[in-house]
N, C-alpha and C positions, 0 to 999 in steps of 0.2 A: 380531275383527281382532287382538287382543293376548292374550297369556298371562295378563296381570294385569287387574284391574278398573280401569276408567277411565270418565270421564263422556262419554257420547255427546251430540251436539248436541240430540237430542230430550229428554234429561234435564238439560241444562245450566240452572243457576240462578246468580244473583248475578254475582260476578266472572268466573266461567267463561263464562256466557252473554254477558257484556260483551265478553270477548276473542273469543269465537266470532263475534260480530256484526261484528267488524272485517274478516272475510274476505268476499270477494264472494259473494253468495247463490248464484250459478251454480256456484261452486267449493266453498264451504263450508270449515270449518276442516280443515287437513291432519291426517293421522293422527298425525304427530309431536306436534302441539299437544294432540290428544286424549289421547295416551299420557301426557303430562306431568301431566294432571290426577290421576293415581294418586298423586302426591306434591304436596300443596299448597305446600310450600316451593319445590320445583323449578319448579312452575307459576308461582309468584309471581316467581321470578327471570326466567323467560321473559317474563312480562307486563311486568316492569320494562324488560327489554331492548327489547321491541317498542315500548313507550312512548317510550323514549329515542331509538331509531332513527327512528321515525315523526314525533316531535314536537320533538326537541331537537337532533338531528344536522343538520349543514349539507348533508348529502347528500340529494338529492331522491329521491322514492319510486321513480321508474323506474330510477334508477342503483342504488339499494339492491336492487331486484329483479334488475338485471343482475349485481350482485356475487353475489347468492345463486345465480343461474342459472349463472354462471361457475364458482363453487366447487362447486356440485352436479355440474356436468358433469365437472370435474376429478376429483371423488371418485366419479363414477359412481353417483349416487343418483337413480334414475329418478323417484321420487315428487317430490322437490324440483325436479328438472329440469322435469317436467310442470307443476307448480304455478306456478313462476316464469316459464316460457315462456308459460303462459296469461295471466298478468298482463301480460307484455310485449307479447304479441300484442293484448291488449285495448287497449293504449296505442298500437297501430299499428305495432309492430315486425314485420318480415317474417321468414320462415324464413331467408333468406340473411343478414339482419342478425343474427339469433340465432346463426347459425354464426360470424359475425365476432366476436361478443362473446367466444367461446371461442378461435377460431383466431388472430385478429389484432385485438384490441380497440383498439389505437392507430390503426389505419388504417381499419377497416371497421365498427366499432360505430356505431349510429345516434344518437350523442350529440355534444354540443359537445366540442371538443378537450380542454378542462379535465377533463371527465368521462371521456373516453377515456383520458387519461393516468392517472387514478385507477384505472380498470379494468386497464390494463396493469401498473400498480404491484402491484395485488392479484394478478394472474396470476403475475408474476415472483416475488413473495414466496411464493405457495403452491407453485410448482414448485421453486424453489430459494431457500429462506430466507436462506442465507448470501450470496446474490448482491446483496442489498439494501445500498446504500451511502448515505452522507450525501448524495451527489449526487442520488440518487433523491428524497430529501426536499426538497432545494433546488429541484429541477425542479417538484415539486408546489406548493411555496410560490410560486414564480415564476408558476405558472399560476393562483394564487388560492386554493389550499387551505392549510390550516394543518397543523401536526404532529398536532393533535387529530383532524382530518379523516382524515389518513393512518392513524392508529391505529384510528379508528372503522371505516374501510373494511376494513382488514386483519383486525381483530377479527371482523367479520362474516364475512369470507371463511374464516377459520380455524374459526369457530364452526360453519360449515356441514358440518363433518365429523361433528358430533354426531348430527343427525337420522337419517342413514342407518345409523349404527352402532346407535343405540338401537332403531330400527325392526327391524333384522336380529336383534337380541338378543331383543326382546320380542314379535315377531310369531308368530302361530300358524303352525306348520310344516305 
């Protein structure tokens, strides 16, 4: 799958096996996560990020998946699109609702208004970073988010540019 050595699910042990077990069995660990095992330090950074987002962030799992799906769609990263759409579909999100996450998250995404506002904020920032204003943060705060939550969401959205780039660079041609 990759040009460099990495740990496959079959050969995973210890912390790597622990991280791999976090992925649904029917999907398994995505290739990007497997690639990161080539560098223990980078893999540890990813593990720490996953732990933070899943266990310490105020953003629920499905909205985190929607942020990743949105960012992957905007960056045209099929692997991440497919993985996150599978997670969202398993949570009951329809194809039309998935399209709304990308096309019009504020109006059509299948989440509470507060969550849709966060998705729309991430989309706005990813498309035109200079368009974000203090008013955007104030609207999120009024909806019940914090500045920390806004940064968590935007960080995850921006971070999603990395998997597709690394996969393109390190994949066997």
